[in-house]
N, C-alpha and C positions, 0 to 999 in steps of 0.2 A: 532582680532577677537573675541567675547565672545563665550564662549561655548554654545553648543546647543544640545538638545536631538532629535534624529529623531526616529520616530516611524514606525515600520515595522508591517503590518498586513497581515496574511496569511489564504486563505480558500482553503481547499483540497476538491474536489468533488469525487463522485464515479466513474463518466464517465471521460473517456479522452477527450482531445479538440483537434480538427484538427485546426490548427492556420490559414492555407490558407482559410478555410471557414469562419473564424471570421474576416477576413482582410476587408470585406466590412462593418462591423458594426463599425470598428475602423480605418477609412480611413487614419488617421494621425499617426497610429502606425508603428513601424519599426519591420519587420518580418524576423526572421532567422529559421532555421530548428529546434533550441532549444528552441526558446522563442519569445514572442511578447513583445515590450515595447512601452508604450503610456505615453507621458509627460502630467502631469496634473498640472493646475494652483494652487497655485503661484509657487510652488518650489517643487512639489512632482511627483510621476510617479506611473505606474502601470505594473508589469510584468504577462504575462500569459505563462503558461508553458503546453506543450503537455501531461504531465502525470496527468492533471486535477487539477493544482493547480494555485491560483491567489494571487499575493501579491501586496499590495499597501503601499506606504510609504509617509510620510508628507502630507497626506491629511485629510479633515475633515471627520467625520462619514457619513455626509450627500453626499459627494462626493464619498465615497466608496461605498455606497449602490446605488447610481445612475450607477456607472460604473458596478456593479454586476447586475443590472436590465437590462442594455444593454447587458450583456454577456447572460442573460437567454433569451431575445428576440432572440438573433442571435443563440443560442443553445436551441431550443425547447427541452422540455423533461428532462433538467438537473434537477437533484434531488436536493430536498431543504435539505436533510440530508448531512451535511458537517462538517468537522473538521475545527476548527478555532484556530489559534495560533498568538501571537503577540510577538515582540521582540523590545527593546530598544537600541538604540546605541547613545553614546555619543561622540560628535565631539569638541575636545578641542586642539588647537595647541600646547598646553604646555604639553600634556600627552604624554606618550609612548604607541603606538599602541599594543593592547592586551586585554585579558579579565582581568578586575578588579573588585572584589565585584559582579561578576555575571553579568556584563555588558560590552559588547565590547566597547572600547575607542580607538578613532583613532585621529590623528592630524589633518586630513580634509577627508571628506567623499565626494570623486569623484563619477560621475556616474558609472564607472566601478567598484569601491568598493561598491557602493549600490546594483549593480547587483549580486555581489559576496554573500552579506548578503542576499538579497531577495531569491537567489537561495537556500541557506542553510536552511532559515526558511520554504521555500516551500517544501524542502525534508524532514524536520522534520514533517510538517504537513500531508504530504503524507504517511510518515512511520507510523504515528499514526493511519491512517485509515487501512493500511494493518495488523498492529498489533491487532486491533479489530477484523478484519476479520479472522486473523489466530486464535486468542483466541477462537473464535466462533468454527472453526472448531477442535481445541484441545480439547474443552469441549464436543463435540458431539462424538468424537472418544473416549474420557475417559469413557463416559456413555455406550458406546458400549462394551469396554473392561471390565468395571465393571460387565456387564450382563454376560460376558463370564466368569469371575472370579466366580460368584455366582452360575450360572446355568451349567456351563461346557460346553456350547454349544451357537449357535446362532439361531436366528429365521430361520424357514424353508423358509419363503419368502425372497428372495435374490435380488429382484428388487430394494427395497429402499436402500439396501447396495451398488448395483450397481450405483444407481443414487449419493449416498454420494461419492462413488470413483471417478466418473466423476467430481463432483463439487470440490473434493480436489485437483484432477489433473489440472483442470482448474485454482483454486485459485494459486496452487504452480508455474504453468507456469507464470501466471500474476505478482506474487511477484518476482519471479526470473528475470523477464523482466525488472523489475525497477532497477536492480542493477546499471545499467549506471547511476542511480540518484546520486549515490555516488562518480562518477568519479570526479576528480579535474577540474573546469572550465578552459578554454583555457586563460582567463584573468590572472590567477595567475601566468603564466609563464613570463608574461611581467612586473610585479610589485612585487619585493620580500615582499613588505608590505601586497599585498593581498594574496600572498600565506600563509603569518602568519595568515591572517584574517581568511582565510577559514580553515586553521589547527586548529586554536583556536575555531572556531564556530563549526567545526565537533565534537572537543572534548566536547564542552559545551553542545551540543545537544545530544551527546553520539550516534552519527549515526552509528558508527561502531559496537559497541557492541549490538545495538538494532538489527541491521540486522542480526548479527551472532545468536542472540535469535531466530529470526524468522526462520531462516534456521533450527535451532536445532528442534523447534516445528513442522515445516512442516515434517522434517525427522522422527519424533516421530509419526506424524500422519500417514505418508506414511507406516512406519513399522507396525503399529497398524491395518491399513486397510489390509495389505498384510496378517497379521495373520489370521484376522477374515475371509478373502476370502477362505484362505486354510481350516479354520475349516468348513466353509459353504460348501466348495466343497466336503471334506471328509464326512460331513454328508449326502449331497445327494448321493454320491457313495456309502455309507452303506445302505441307503434306496433304492437304486437301486438294489443293490446286494440282500437285503432282499426281494425285489418284485419278483425278478427272482427265488429266492429260493422258495417262496410261490407258484409261477407259475408251477414250476417243481413239487413240491409236489401235487398240485392240478391235474396235468396232471397224475401224477402216481396213483392218488386216482381213477381218472375218468377211467383209464386203468383198475385197478383192478376190479371197478364195472361192465365195460363192460364183462370181463371175466367170472363174475358170472351169 
């Protein structure tokens, strides 16, 4: 058998996907709690994951766009802003399975192995979306801290800060909820070669270090917001105490005036 290059293409959306709700739009697909798989002619396929990622392989661009159009029809309101990522796999019966020259090479690409590759590419695309989201939070928190450094205080209006804290907590919860994306798929336990494929791809996409960087930035954002909230609370307490002192002084002055 001659060597062949398999092309994987991933799209990650902002929204999550309910696989059971999509089943009617893809009646021939095989649905599990973790993914939906649809065979596409002549020898390709499509994986849909609940964390908002879709991966196609060995299909034409026209086929891919047609399937994405079906997805948009089945899931109204799906955002058009998405992360796209592609990856190539070389199938050659003479090669040793592993990453060579930045490309995964396998002696044969079985459907199960294709599923492992698709999942890893989907994880990487989803991770890129969360990296962008966390970077935006990190930049906004940095600007607030810079203001505190320059002025020594924060704005008297705390409602925007409270909204930002709520947004940061929601984002942190969502990001930590995708920790299971990095879990090793069950198929790797059945095939030692797939286990090596997953470990090699995980290292190739640097998933572990990227998630660690996300956690570090989220922790930094959380610590910055806690500091800002403490400063805002202290400032409001100082203003409250000052107002009380002013009221006491005014009351004393009024008492003195009445005595006169």
